[in-house]
N, C-alpha and C positions, 0 to 999 in steps of 0.2 A: 647621071640616076641612080645606077648602081649603087656604086661609090657610099653615095648619099644616104642611099636608104640602111646598106651594110655600116653606115656608123651612127645612124639614129637607131636602129633595131639589128642589133649584131647577133641576139639568138635564135633570128628568124631560118636560119641553115637554108635547108633546100625548099624552104615554100615564097622564098626570096622572089623568084619567077612570078610566082602566084598571086604576090603581093602587087609589083609592078604592074602586071594587067589588070589588076582590081582599082588599081588609083588611075590607071590610064583610062578606063571606063567610066568610073565617078567623075574625071574631070571631064570627060565627053557631056556626061550628064547636065553637070552643072552648069557649061559654057552653053548649053541648047538654048535656042531661044524662048522655048514655053517653060525653062526651069524653075523660073521664081513666078508664073502665073498663077494667081488664085481664081477661086471662083467668083463671079460677083456677088456682092452682099445683097440677102431680100429684103433689108431694110431699104425703106423709102428715101429719098435724095433731100437733105434739109433745104427748108423753105425759106426760114429767116434766124437770123442770128439772135439770140435771147442772151442778157446777164441776168443774173439772182438779183441785182439793182430793178431791173426791167419788169421781171415777173415779180416780185413784190409791190413794185408802185400797179401794174395791172391786176392784182389781187385786190389791193386796198380801193381800187375804183368799181371793182366790177364784183367782189364776191356779197351774193345776199345777204349773207350770218353781219356783215357791218350794216346794212343797209336795216336790216331787221333790230340790229340794237340801235341806231340811229331813229326808228321809229317808236322805238320804246320810250327813250330819252323825250321826247316829243308828247306822247301819250301822258308822261310824268309831268312835264310842264301843264299839261291840261288840267292833272289832277289838284297841281296847286291853284292857278285862277278857280277851281270851283269850291276849293277850301277857304280860297281867299273873300270871296263873293259876299258873305255876309258882313265884312266891313264896310262895305259901299252902300250906298242908298237904294232902297228899293222901290223904285215908282211904278204904279199901274195906272192905268185909265179905266173906267167901265161904264156903259151905257146902259140904263134901266127902263124897263117900261113896264108898267101894271095895270090890268083891269081887273080892279075889285070891289066887294060889295062893299060901301063906303061906312065907316060906324062900327065896323066887324075888328077881331083881332083874333092872333091865333092862339087857340087856348089848351090844344094837347100835346102832348110830348116837351113841354118845357117847363120852369120854374116859375118863370115869368111870362106875362102876353106881351107880343107885339102887334101893335094895330097897323089894319091893312087900309090901303089908300091906294086908288088909282093916280098914278103919277108918271110921268116921263122924263129922266134925270140923267144927265150926264157929269161926272167928276173924276177926280185924280185921286191917288191914295200912295202916302208916301211914308217908308218905316227906315228908320236908320238906328242901327247898333249903337248904342254909345258905350256899353261895356259887358262883357262877359267875364271879367276879369280873367284875361288871358289865355282862354281856353282857345279862341280861332287864331291866336297869333301863334300858337303851342302847335294849332295843327297845320298853320302855313311854314312852321320852321320847318316841322315832319315832312312836308312834301317838299319844301326847298332841297333838302338833305338827300330825299330819295331821287332828286333829279341828278345831283351830285353824285349819287352810287349808281345812276345809270350812264351819266359819261364816264366812268370810270370802269363800265362794263364795255361800253365802246371800244375805251382803250384797251382792256382786256384782250377783245375780241380781234381785235387789230392784231395785237401780238399773238393772240393764236394762229391767226389766218397766214402771219409771216412765218411763224415756224412752221407750219403745215407746208407752206410753199419752200420753203429752205430745205426741208429734211426730202420732199419730193423731186426739187431741183437735183440734191445732190444723188440720190437713188436713180434719176434720170443719166446722170454723168455716170453713174458706175456703169449702169446698163452699156452706156456708150463708150466707155472705155473697155468691158467685158466683150462688146461686139469687135473693137479693134484688136483684140488680144484672139478671139475666133478666127476673124479673118488670117491675122499674121502665122496663127497654128496649122489653120488650113492649108497655106501656102507653103510652111515649111513640109508640113506633109507629104505633100505633094511631090515637093522636090525628092523627099526622099523614096517616096513610092517610084519616081520616074530612077531614080540611080538603083533602087533593089530591081525593077523591072530589068533595066540594063544588064544588070549582075545575073540576072537569070536567063534573059536571053543567051548570055555570053558563056551559059552553063556555070558560073562562078558560085550561085547561089539557088538554094535549094524553092520547091514550089511552097515551101511552109513560112519560109521568109516573105515571099511574095503574099500569100494570103496573109499575115498579119500586117504586112504593109497596106492592104486593101481595107482589113477592117480599121487599122488606125485613120486611114483619110475619113471613111465613111463616118466614123466617132465623130471626127472633126468636122464634117459636112454636118451633122445631128446638133452638135454644141453651137453652130456658127445659127443654125436655124432658130436655135431655142432663145440664143442670144438677141436675135432679133426679133423673135416675139416679144421678149422681156422689154427690149428697148422700145415696142409700139406701146406695151401695157404701160412702161414710165412716164411716155410721152402723155399717154391719157389721164394718168394720173396727176400730173404735173398740169394739164388744162384743167382738170376739176379744181385742183387746188387754186389756181388761179381765179375761178368763179365764171371760166369758159364752158362751153359745150361742145365746140368741136375738138377736133383730134389732127391741128396742126403740126407739124413735125417742125421742130427748131435745132439749128447748131446751136448747142450751147456752150458757152465760153468758161473755162476753167476759172476757178477764181483763186487770187492769193491765199497761201496758209495764214490763219489766224495767228495773232501774237502768242508768246509763250504761257502757259498756263499758271497763272498765281498758284505758290506755293501754300500757303494761307487760306484756309475756309472761311471764317470769322467775318474779316471782311467782305466777303462773297453775301452772306446772309443777311450782313446789316446793312448792305446795298438792297438786296431782295425785300427788306421790311420797309424799306423807303419808298421802293420803287413799284412793287408789285401793284398793278391795277384792281386786281380782283380782291386784295386785302382792305385796299383802301375803299373799294365798294363794300366790302363785308363792316369795315368800319364805320362808313356814313352811316348803312343800314343800321346799326347798333344804336347811332347817335338820333336817326330818325326814331326809332321804336321808343327811346326814351323819353324825347319831345311828345309822342302821341300819347305816352302814359303819362306825362306832365297835365296834358288837355283832357284825358280822360277823368284824373282827380279832381280838375276844375268842374266837373258835369253837378257836382252838388250846390255848386253857388250862383247866386242870383243872377239872371240877364235883365238888364235894364234896355228898351228901346223908347226912342223919340217915336210920335203919331203924329201924323198930319194929313189932313182931308178938307175935299174943296169941290165944289160944282155948279150947277145950275140945274135950277126943276122948270122947264117952261110949262109943263101941265102938272097941274096940283091943287091939292085943296087949298081956297082962296085964304084959309086962313093962315097958308104957311109962306114965307118968305122964297122968294123967288130965286134965290141962291142960298148957299149955306159955306161955311168953311169952321173948322177947328182945328186945334192942336192940343197934344197931352204927350204922356207917358204910360209906359206899362211896364211892372216889375213883375218877373217870373220867377217864382221863387218854389224851386221842386222842394216836396217833401217826403212821399212816399211813393216806389214804384215798383213795389215786388221785388225790392233788390237787384233792380236792372245795373245800376251804376256801379253797385258795390261788385258785380260781376265785369263788369266791364272794366274796372280800374285793375281786378286782378289777372283778368285775361293779358292787359295790355304789358302789366309789370312781368308778367310771364314770358311773355315775346320777347321782351327787352332783355331778361336773363337769358333766353335760348338766344337771342342774337349774340350777346356777349359770349358764350360759350363757344359759338360756330366761330369768331374771330380768333378764339384760342386756338381751338381745333385748325384751323386755317393757317396759323403761325407754325404749329407742331409739322402740319404737313408741309409748308414752303421749306420749314429748315429741313426736313428728310429730304426732300425733292433736290435741292441746291446739292446736298453733301452726294445723293446718287449720283446728278449730274456730273459733280465735280471728279468724284470715282471712277465713271465711265469715261469721262474725257481721258482724266489720266492712265487709263489702261490702252485706250486707242492709240494716244501718243507713244505709248513704248509696243504697242503692236505695230504700227508704223516703222520703227526701228527693227525690229525683229524681222519683219516681213522684207525690208529693204534687203539685210542680210542674208533672207533665204531665197531672195530674187537670185541674189551675185551667185550664191554656191550651186542653186540649180541650174543657174547658165553653165558655170564651168563645168561641173557633172555633164550636163548635156553633150556639151562640147568634147569633152574627153571620149565619153562612150560613143558618140559619132566617129570619132577619128580609129576607137578602136575596132569598132563594125567594120568602116570600111578599109582595116588593114587586117579583116578576117579573125581580130584576137576577141570580139565579143558575138554575142548574140541578139537577133531581134528583138529577144523580149525585153532584154537590156537597154535597147535603144527605146523602144517603147516608153517602158518604163520612165526612164530619163527625161522623154519628152514629155511623157503627163505631168512629170514632175515638177517641171519647168513651167509650162501652163498652169498648173494649180498654183504654183507660188507666186507666178505675176499679175493671177486672179485675186488672189490673197493680198497681195501687195495694194492692187488698186480698190481692194474694199476698205484696207485698213485704212486708208488716206480719208474716201470719202466717210467711211464712219467716224472718224477724229472730227471732219468739219463737221456732221451734223451732231456728234455731241456736244460740239463747243457752241454749235446753235441752241440746243436742249438747255444747255448751262446757262446761256445769256439770257433763255426765257424764264428759267428757274430765279434767276437775280432780277428778272425785270428791265432789261435792256431792249428788248426788242420792241421797238416801237416805229 
């Protein structure tokens, strides 16, 4: 042993015996049964394994935002039924009974008089729209386009929910990984503390080193507690993103890295213009406004209705027939209404122009969103490579400093700083990985590929 140490550290000189004693004490500390034992994790034991596909499927089934969007689509279908109703026949029945002064008529409040007679009658009245020159048809088309817009809104809501689930899932994975790093860090620092304590008991290290080691362990315990709380909060956010109200802990499965990022931005932008459901919804809203404006421009055209009536009169004036029936038509020609129709036409035209500008604004925003998400994914990808190198360098540096400290060539401050740098590098590497996966999810969302 002496010859080996002399060959490795020829400059130790008279401190050689001290070094040998320190190495022997450290070997005893490392080989002790409790050397690598860390405190139990404060986090709850996971109860169910969850993949990101399972989380997305659960959200699509349970999230109230998706159900709300579906209800809006059903309401739009009801509106279409409402505006289509004038195209169908309207049939009504009536039963009338009157006790009147025979031979009299209504004389006040009307240009014409209506005779009054005692009667009891039952009959039906039929009205059928023959033509309003396409106004109602344009309203039906407008309502149908709004249904398609609400269907696009459902797809947009689904994509938004999936994005929120994926980002919450990656945050939870990050918290889960940080908790593991904190557990490993606490175990490593407890080993260091036992080593320093053994050296202190052998009067080879001062109480200052022991105090620093104790503070280092306490800081690791605090970091572990914080990591456990962050993991619990992340699990709660994940449950909320899935549309659940419970706080069930999950064992999250790590996901495979996405394929390499495309170096060309324009194909992604074109893909977004084709696939984004919110853009499709805005375009359908614009087309619906155009169709509505066409219907408003037809307000000044006549409306032609066919009319029919028939029934029986069991109680009547004896001079009248016991039944009646008639058919006819009515042409309603609007002449003047104080500028109401002109104002409605102007309003509809302006709303159509507004919808067109909103489509254009959304296209501009989508292009910007795609570019920002693409740049963020590129930056995150580069950070992964840099952080991986940083972890390797921090681990090698920590091993070197630990060796120097064990041989009495370094200080406890250098050792603690090296351990902190290693922990920070490992956390940064973990953060870079999940930040990249989250950025790729944001890019898929911006391109309209989350469905």
